[in-house]
C-alpha positions in Angstrom: -18.8 -48.7 21.3 -19.4 -48.5 25.1 -21.1 -45.4 26.6 -17.8 -44.4 28.2 -15.9 -44.6 24.9 -18.7 -42.6 23.2 -18.6 -39.8 25.9 -14.8 -39.7 25.6 -15.1 -39.3 21.9 -17.6 -36.5 22.3 -15.3 -34.7 24.8 -12.4 -35.0 22.3 -14.5 -33.6 19.5 -15.6 -30.7 21.7 -12.0 -30.0 22.8 -10.9 -29.9 19.2 -13.7 -27.6 18.2 -12.8 -25.3 21.1 -9.2 -25.3 20.1 -10.2 -24.3 16.5 -12.3 -21.5 17.8 -9.5 -20.1 19.9 -7.0 -20.3 17.0 -9.5 -18.5 14.7 -10.1 -15.8 17.4 -6.3 -15.4 17.8 -5.8 -15.0 14.0 -8.8 -12.6 13.8 -7.3 -10.3 16.5 -3.8 -10.5 15.2 -4.8 -9.6 11.6 -7.4 -7.0 12.6 -7.0 -3.2 12.3 -5.6 -2.9 15.8 -3.2 -5.8 15.2 -0.9 -7.0 18.0 -2.0 -4.0 20.2 -5.4 -5.8 20.7 -3.9 -9.2 21.2 -4.1 -10.7 24.7 -5.3 -13.9 26.3 -8.3 -12.1 27.7 -9.2 -10.7 24.2 -8.8 -14.1 22.6 -11.0 -15.8 25.2 -13.7 -13.2 24.7 -13.6 -13.4 20.9 -13.7 -17.2 21.0 -16.5 -17.2 23.5 -14.6 -19.3 26.1 -13.2 -18.7 29.6 -9.7 -17.3 29.9 -8.6 -20.4 31.7 -9.7 -22.5 28.8 -7.3 -20.7 26.6 -4.5 -21.4 29.1 -5.5 -25.0 29.5 -5.3 -25.5 25.7 -2.1 -23.6 25.0 -0.4 -23.0 28.4 0.8 -19.4 27.6 0.5 -16.6 25.1 3.7 -17.8 23.4 2.3 -21.3 23.2 -0.8 -19.9 21.6 1.2 -18.0 19.0 3.3 -21.0 18.2 0.1 -23.1 17.7 -1.3 -20.3 15.5 1.9 -20.4 13.3 1.5 -24.2 13.0 -2.2 -23.9 12.2 -1.4 -21.3 9.5 1.2 -23.7 8.0 -1.3 -26.5 7.9 -4.0 -24.4 6.4 -1.5 -22.9 4.0 -0.6 -26.2 2.4 2.8 -27.0 4.1 1.7 -30.6 4.3 2.6 -30.8 0.6 6.2 -30.2 1.3 7.3 -33.9 1.6 6.1 -34.6 -1.9 8.5 -31.9 -3.2 11.4 -34.1 -2.4 10.0 -37.0 -4.5 10.2 -34.9 -7.7 12.2 -36.6 -10.4 14.8 -33.8 -10.7 16.4 -31.2 -8.5 14.9 -28.4 -10.6 11.4 -29.9 -10.2 12.0 -30.3 -6.5 13.0 -26.7 -6.2 10.0 -25.5 -8.1 7.6 -27.5 -5.9 9.3 -26.4 -2.7 9.0 -22.8 -3.8 5.3 -23.2 -4.8 4.5 -24.7 -1.4 6.4 -22.1 0.6 5.1 -19.0 -1.3 1.6 -20.4 -1.2 1.9 -20.7 2.6 3.4 -17.2 2.9 0.6 -15.7 0.7 -2.2 -17.5 2.6 -1.3 -16.0 6.0 0.8 -13.0 5.0 -0.5 -10.5 7.5 -0.6 -12.9 10.4 3.0 -14.1 9.6 4.2 -10.6 9.3 2.8 -9.7 12.7 3.9 -12.9 14.3 7.5 -12.1 13.3 7.0 -8.6 14.7 5.9 -10.1 18.0 8.9 -12.4 18.0 11.2 -9.3 18.1 9.6 -8.5 21.5 9.3 -12.1 22.8 12.6 -14.0 22.8 10.8 -17.3 23.5 8.5 -16.9 20.5 11.5 -15.8 18.4 13.3 -19.0 19.3 10.3 -21.1 18.5 9.9 -19.4 15.0 13.6 -19.8 14.3 13.4 -23.5 15.2 10.7 -23.9 12.6 12.9 -22.1 10.1 15.6 -24.7 10.7 13.3 -27.3 9.2 13.3 -25.3 6.0 17.1 -25.1 6.1 17.3 -28.9 6.2 14.9 -29.2 3.2 17.0 -26.7 1.3 20.1 -28.8 1.9 18.4 -31.7 0.3 17.2 -29.7 -2.7 20.6 -28.1 -3.2 22.3 -31.6 -3.1 19.9 -32.7 -5.9 20.5 -29.6 -8.0 24.3 -30.2 -7.8 23.8 -33.8 -8.6 21.8 -32.8 -11.7 24.8 -30.8 -12.8 27.3 -33.5 -11.8 28.9 -30.8 -9.7 30.7 -30.9 -6.4 31.6 -28.0 -4.0 33.5 -27.8 -0.8 31.9 -27.9 2.6 32.4 -24.1 3.2 30.9 -23.3 -0.3 28.0 -25.7 0.3 27.2 -24.0 3.7 27.3 -20.6 2.0 25.0 -21.7 -0.8 22.5 -23.1 1.8 22.6 -19.8 3.6 21.9 -17.9 0.4 18.9 -20.2 -0.4 17.7 -19.9 3.2 17.6 -16.1 2.8 16.0 -16.2 -0.7 13.2 -18.5 0.5 12.4 -16.6 3.7 9.1 -15.0 4.4 10.8 -11.6 4.5 12.1 -12.1 0.9 8.6 -13.1 -0.2 7.0 -10.2 1.6 9.4 -7.8 -0.2 9.0 -9.3 -3.7 5.3 -9.9 -3.5 4.4 -6.2 -3.1 0.7 -5.5 -2.9 -0.3 -8.1 -5.5 0.3 -11.1 -3.4 1.0 -13.3 -6.5 2.7 -16.3 -4.9 3.2 -18.0 -8.3 5.0 -15.1 -9.8 7.2 -14.7 -6.7 8.0 -18.4 -6.7 9.3 -18.2 -10.3 11.3 -15.1 -9.5 13.0 -16.7 -6.5 13.6 -19.8 -8.6 15.4 -17.7 -11.2 17.5 -16.0 -8.6 18.5 -19.3 -7.0 19.4 -20.9 -10.3 21.4 -17.8 -11.4 23.3 -17.8 -8.1 24.1 -21.5 -8.4 25.2 -21.3 -12.0 27.4 -18.3 -11.3 29.0 -20.0 -8.3 29.7 -23.2 -10.2 31.1 -21.3 -13.2 33.5 -19.5 -10.9 34.6 -22.7 -9.2 
């Protein structure tokens, strides 16, 4: 390795370490006692021990930082395990795995996710970014629902299919998890409860078809 490549590698490592410190500082402020009221680019920079312009250089804006924080929470919360869910041998197993991954993520960053959504109400740009990430979940649920129907050798019309996806989307939202989890934060128990609700809804709809 040439000296130039070595120095470039060192700069990359340093930049990644700085980025990590900033994200950790952002999460600390967001989940602290003062919550969003204490959250600002200046406060994040001070907590991370970097210059304010460094935070802007890394994330461009407060919204960009919050989007990156959401993605970091997802990575740390195990969302990388989601693709494996769709490789399960049956629709029921795929559903179980998807719910385990989702509720594990929700539980791992529950306070931060709750406050991020609160900030989204006040920041349309952040709200749009969070909604776009939710659309990825919708696409995955369409796949799982298709497999569940195939397991039952059942077919439904396009309008019924869209309505079922919307129901699954609502039942697998962070808001539903946050409501069902209560103070115990037991992601496994909540995953099984949501699974029971989804299967009950599906069975009832198919019986009525």
